[in-house]
Backbone as JSON Lines, residues from 0, in Angstrom:
{"i":0,"aa":"M","n":[5.5,9.12,-13.71],"ca":[4.69,8.11,-13.09],"c":[5.6,7.03,-12.49]}
{"i":1,"aa":"Q","n":[5.34,6.68,-11.25],"ca":[6.13,5.66,-10.57],"c":[5.41,4.32,-10.67]}
{"i":2,"aa":"H","n":[6.17,3.3,-11.03],"ca":[5.6,1.96,-11.15],"c":[5.68,1.25,-9.8]}
{"i":3,"aa":"G","n":[4.71,0.4,-9.54],"ca":[4.69,-0.36,-8.3],"c":[5.57,-1.59,-8.38]}
{"i":4,"aa":"A","n":[5.58,-2.33,-7.31],"ca":[6.36,-3.55,-7.24],"c":[5.77,-4.61,-8.17]}
{"i":5,"aa":"D","n":[6.63,-5.48,-8.64],"ca":[6.19,-6.6,-9.48],"c":[5.41,-7.57,-8.61]}
{"i":6,"aa":"I","n":[4.14,-7.76,-8.92],"ca":[3.31,-8.65,-8.12],"c":[2.96,-9.93,-8.86]}
{"i":7,"aa":"S","n":[3.61,-10.15,-10.0],"ca":[3.38,-11.38,-10.76],"c":[3.84,-12.57,-9.92]}
{"i":8,"aa":"P","n":[2.98,-13.57,-9.76],"ca":[3.37,-14.69,-8.91],"c":[4.37,-15.62,-9.57]}
{"i":9,"aa":"N","n":[5.25,-16.14,-8.76],"ca":[6.16,-17.22,-9.13],"c":[6.03,-18.23,-8.01]}
{"i":10,"aa":"E","n":[5.24,-19.27,-8.24],"ca":[4.97,-20.2,-7.15],"c":[4.6,-21.59,-7.65]}
{"i":11,"aa":"V","n":[4.78,-22.56,-6.77],"ca":[4.28,-23.9,-7.0],"c":[2.82,-23.87,-6.59]}
{"i":12,"aa":"T","n":[1.93,-24.24,-7.5],"ca":[0.5,-24.17,-7.2],"c":[-0.11,-25.49,-6.8]}
{"i":13,"aa":"N","n":[0.52,-26.61,-7.18],"ca":[-0.05,-27.91,-6.86],"c":[1.01,-28.99,-7.04]}
{"i":14,"aa":"I","n":[0.98,-29.98,-6.16],"ca":[1.85,-31.16,-6.3],"c":[0.94,-32.36,-6.4]}
{"i":15,"aa":"E","n":[1.16,-33.17,-7.44],"ca":[0.37,-34.37,-7.69],"c":[1.29,-35.59,-7.64]}
{"i":16,"aa":"A","n":[0.73,-36.76,-7.74],"ca":[1.53,-37.99,-7.74],"c":[2.49,-38.05,-8.92]}
{"i":17,"aa":"S","n":[2.13,-37.42,-10.04],"ca":[2.97,-37.51,-11.24],"c":[3.87,-36.3,-11.48]}
{"i":18,"aa":"G","n":[3.75,-35.24,-10.67],"ca":[4.57,-34.06,-10.85],"c":[3.99,-32.86,-10.13]}
{"i":19,"aa":"F","n":[4.45,-31.67,-10.51],"ca":[3.94,-30.47,-9.87],"c":[3.78,-29.34,-10.88]}
{"i":20,"aa":"W","n":[2.96,-28.36,-10.5],"ca":[2.63,-27.22,-11.35],"c":[3.33,-25.97,-10.84]}
{"i":21,"aa":"L","n":[3.94,-25.23,-11.77],"ca":[4.59,-23.96,-11.47],"c":[3.81,-22.84,-12.14]}
{"i":22,"aa":"L","n":[3.51,-21.79,-11.41],"ca":[2.93,-20.58,-11.99],"c":[4.02,-19.53,-12.01]}
{"i":23,"aa":"L","n":[4.41,-19.13,-13.22],"ca":[5.47,-18.14,-13.4],"c":[4.9,-17.01,-14.22]}
{"i":24,"aa":"E","n":[4.79,-15.86,-13.57],"ca":[4.15,-14.71,-14.16],"c":[2.74,-15.08,-14.57]}
{"i":25,"aa":"D","n":[2.43,-15.15,-15.83],"ca":[1.04,-15.42,-16.24],"c":[0.88,-16.78,-16.92]}
{"i":26,"aa":"R","n":[1.86,-17.67,-16.72],"ca":[1.8,-18.97,-17.39],"c":[2.06,-20.1,-16.4]}
{"i":27,"aa":"E","n":[1.35,-21.2,-16.59],"ca":[1.52,-22.36,-15.72],"c":[2.23,-23.47,-16.49]}
{"i":28,"aa":"Y","n":[3.17,-24.12,-15.8],"ca":[3.97,-25.19,-16.4],"c":[3.85,-26.44,-15.53]}
{"i":29,"aa":"F","n":[3.84,-27.62,-16.15],"ca":[3.84,-28.87,-15.42],"c":[5.23,-29.47,-15.44]}
{"i":30,"aa":"V","n":[5.73,-29.9,-14.29],"ca":[7.04,-30.53,-14.17],"c":[6.8,-32.0,-13.8]}
{"i":31,"aa":"P","n":[6.86,-32.91,-14.77],"ca":[6.59,-34.33,-14.49],"c":[7.79,-34.99,-13.8]}
{"i":32,"aa":"F","n":[7.5,-35.77,-12.76],"ca":[8.56,-36.5,-12.07],"c":[9.25,-37.49,-12.99]}
{"i":33,"aa":"A","n":[8.53,-38.03,-13.96],"ca":[9.13,-38.99,-14.89],"c":[10.27,-38.34,-15.68]}
{"i":34,"aa":"D","n":[10.11,-37.07,-16.03],"ca":[11.15,-36.37,-16.79],"c":[12.19,-35.7,-15.9]}
{"i":35,"aa":"Y","n":[11.84,-35.39,-14.67],"ca":[12.73,-34.69,-13.74],"c":[12.78,-35.48,-12.42]}
{"i":36,"aa":"P","n":[13.45,-36.64,-12.41],"ca":[13.43,-37.51,-11.24],"c":[14.08,-36.91,-9.99]}
{"i":37,"aa":"V","n":[14.85,-35.86,-10.14],"ca":[15.45,-35.21,-8.97],"c":[14.38,-34.73,-7.99]}
{"i":38,"aa":"F","n":[13.17,-34.48,-8.49],"ca":[12.08,-34.0,-7.63],"c":[11.25,-35.13,-7.02]}
{"i":39,"aa":"R","n":[11.39,-36.33,-7.53],"ca":[10.52,-37.44,-7.13],"c":[10.55,-37.7,-5.63]}
{"i":40,"aa":"N","n":[11.72,-37.72,-5.03],"ca":[11.85,-37.99,-3.6],"c":[12.18,-36.73,-2.79]}
{"i":41,"aa":"A","n":[12.02,-35.57,-3.41],"ca":[12.3,-34.32,-2.72],"c":[11.22,-34.03,-1.68]}
{"i":42,"aa":"K","n":[11.61,-33.31,-0.64],"ca":[10.64,-32.84,0.35],"c":[9.77,-31.77,-0.3]}
{"i":43,"aa":"V","n":[8.55,-31.66,0.15],"ca":[7.65,-30.63,-0.36],"c":[8.29,-29.26,-0.21]}
{"i":44,"aa":"S","n":[8.92,-29.01,0.93],"ca":[9.55,-27.71,1.17],"c":[10.66,-27.44,0.16]}
{"i":45,"aa":"E","n":[11.36,-28.48,-0.31],"ca":[12.42,-28.3,-1.3],"c":[11.84,-27.94,-2.67]}
{"i":46,"aa":"I","n":[10.69,-28.52,-3.0],"ca":[10.05,-28.2,-4.28],"c":[9.54,-26.76,-4.27]}
{"i":47,"aa":"F","n":[9.0,-26.32,-3.15],"ca":[8.47,-24.96,-3.05],"c":[9.55,-23.89,-3.03]}
{"i":48,"aa":"R","n":[10.77,-24.24,-2.68],"ca":[11.84,-23.26,-2.55],"c":[12.66,-23.18,-3.84]}
{"i":49,"aa":"F","n":[12.26,-22.27,-4.73],"ca":[12.99,-22.09,-5.99],"c":[13.18,-20.6,-6.26]}
{"i":50,"aa":"T","n":[14.1,-20.3,-7.17],"ca":[14.35,-18.92,-7.57],"c":[14.41,-18.85,-9.1]}
{"i":51,"aa":"R","n":[14.12,-17.67,-9.61],"ca":[14.32,-17.41,-11.05],"c":[15.72,-16.86,-11.18]}
{"i":52,"aa":"T","n":[16.6,-17.62,-11.79],"ca":[17.98,-17.15,-11.95],"c":[18.13,-16.27,-13.19]}
{"i":53,"aa":"S","n":[17.15,-16.36,-14.07],"ca":[17.09,-15.5,-15.26],"c":[15.65,-15.54,-15.75]}
{"i":54,"aa":"P","n":[15.31,-14.74,-16.73],"ca":[13.93,-14.82,-17.25],"c":[13.58,-16.18,-17.84]}
{"i":55,"aa":"T","n":[14.6,-16.98,-18.15],"ca":[14.34,-18.27,-18.81],"c":[14.73,-19.49,-17.97]}
{"i":56,"aa":"Q","n":[15.23,-19.28,-16.76],"ca":[15.72,-20.41,-15.97],"c":[15.25,-20.34,-14.52]}
{"i":57,"aa":"I","n":[14.94,-21.54,-13.98],"ca":[14.53,-21.69,-12.59],"c":[15.56,-22.58,-11.9]}
{"i":58,"aa":"H","n":[15.82,-22.26,-10.62],"ca":[16.82,-23.04,-9.86],"c":[16.25,-23.41,-8.5]}
{"i":59,"aa":"W","n":[16.47,-24.68,-8.1],"ca":[16.11,-25.17,-6.78],"c":[17.41,-25.37,-6.02]}
{"i":60,"aa":"P","n":[17.8,-24.41,-5.16],"ca":[19.1,-24.5,-4.49],"c":[19.26,-25.72,-3.59]}
{"i":61,"aa":"G","n":[18.21,-26.13,-2.89],"ca":[18.3,-27.28,-2.01],"c":[18.49,-28.6,-2.74]}
{"i":62,"aa":"L","n":[18.13,-28.63,-4.02],"ca":[18.25,-29.84,-4.83],"c":[19.33,-29.74,-5.89]}
{"i":63,"aa":"D","n":[19.93,-28.55,-6.0],"ca":[20.92,-28.27,-7.05],"c":[20.37,-28.67,-8.41]}
{"i":64,"aa":"A","n":[19.14,-28.22,-8.69],"ca":[18.46,-28.55,-9.94],"c":[18.09,-27.26,-10.68]}
{"i":65,"aa":"D","n":[18.18,-27.31,-11.99],"ca":[17.82,-26.19,-12.85],"c":[16.93,-26.68,-13.98]}
{"i":66,"aa":"I","n":[15.98,-25.83,-14.39],"ca":[15.14,-26.14,-15.54],"c":[15.03,-24.89,-16.39]}
{"i":67,"aa":"E","n":[15.19,-25.07,-17.68],"ca":[14.95,-24.01,-18.65],"c":[13.46,-23.98,-18.98]}
{"i":68,"aa":"L","n":[12.85,-22.83,-18.99],"ca":[11.42,-22.72,-19.25],"c":[11.04,-23.24,-20.63]}
{"i":69,"aa":"E","n":[11.92,-23.08,-21.6],"ca":[11.64,-23.61,-22.94],"c":[11.42,-25.12,-22.91]}
{"i":70,"aa":"A","n":[12.17,-25.82,-22.05],"ca":[12.03,-27.27,-21.95],"c":[10.67,-27.65,-21.38]}
{"i":71,"aa":"L","n":[10.09,-26.81,-20.52],"ca":[8.76,-27.07,-19.99],"c":[7.68,-26.66,-20.99]}
{"i":72,"aa":"A","n":[7.92,-25.56,-21.69],"ca":[6.93,-25.06,-22.64],"c":[6.84,-25.93,-23.89]}
{"i":73,"aa":"E","n":[7.97,-26.47,-24.34],"ca":[8.01,-27.27,-25.56],"c":[8.86,-28.52,-25.33]}
{"i":74,"aa":"P","n":[8.38,-29.45,-24.5],"ca":[9.21,-30.62,-24.16],"c":[9.59,-31.49,-25.35]}
{"i":75,"aa":"E","n":[8.79,-31.47,-26.4],"ca":[9.13,-32.28,-27.57],"c":[10.41,-31.79,-28.25]}
{"i":76,"aa":"R","n":[10.78,-30.54,-28.07],"ca":[12.01,-30.0,-28.65],"c":[13.24,-30.31,-27.81]}
{"i":77,"aa":"F","n":[13.02,-30.75,-26.56],"ca":[14.13,-30.97,-25.64],"c":[14.02,-32.35,-25.0]}
{"i":78,"aa":"P","n":[14.3,-33.41,-25.75],"ca":[14.23,-34.75,-25.16],"c":[15.25,-34.86,-24.02]}
{"i":79,"aa":"L","n":[14.78,-35.37,-22.9],"ca":[15.62,-35.46,-21.71],"c":[16.25,-36.83,-21.59]}
{"i":80,"aa":"V","n":[17.51,-36.83,-21.18],"ca":[18.21,-38.07,-20.91],"c":[18.83,-37.9,-19.53]}
{"i":81,"aa":"W","n":[18.35,-38.7,-18.59],"ca":[18.84,-38.62,-17.21],"c":[20.08,-39.47,-17.08]}
{"i":82,"aa":"K","n":[21.13,-38.89,-16.49],"ca":[22.38,-39.63,-16.28],"c":[22.69,-39.61,-14.79]}
{"i":83,"aa":"E","n":[22.97,-40.77,-14.25],"ca":[23.4,-40.87,-12.87],"c":[24.82,-40.38,-12.77]}
{"i":84,"aa":"D","n":[25.12,-39.7,-11.67],"ca":[26.49,-39.24,-11.42],"c":[27.3,-40.44,-10.93]}
{"i":85,"aa":"R","n":[28.21,-40.94,-11.73],"ca":[28.97,-42.14,-11.39],"c":[29.97,-41.9,-10.27]}
{"i":86,"aa":"D","n":[30.28,-40.64,-9.96],"ca":[31.22,-40.35,-8.9],"c":[30.54,-40.25,-7.53]}
{"i":87,"aa":"S","n":[29.21,-40.28,-7.52],"ca":[28.49,-40.19,-6.26],"c":[28.57,-41.5,-5.5]}
{"i":88,"aa":"P","n":[28.61,-41.41,-4.18],"ca":[28.67,-42.65,-3.38],"c":[27.38,-43.43,-3.46]}
């Protein structure tokens, strides 16, 4: 028996004032701008353009941003601390 192509969606389903929703396979995740400020001023097209670099990680090449799915699924286990790059102009 030959299997068909993987048709499970990986997409941004909605962008709101406070963040955006990702549908990955059969689960939806919310990415809050408060926790991931790299997306706050991103263009909509940059948010929509992401890849799965592994079964557990998502990457936005235009923003040079990565998120582990575990951090979205269980944010209480992964407290985030945002650090500004001091070498940036």
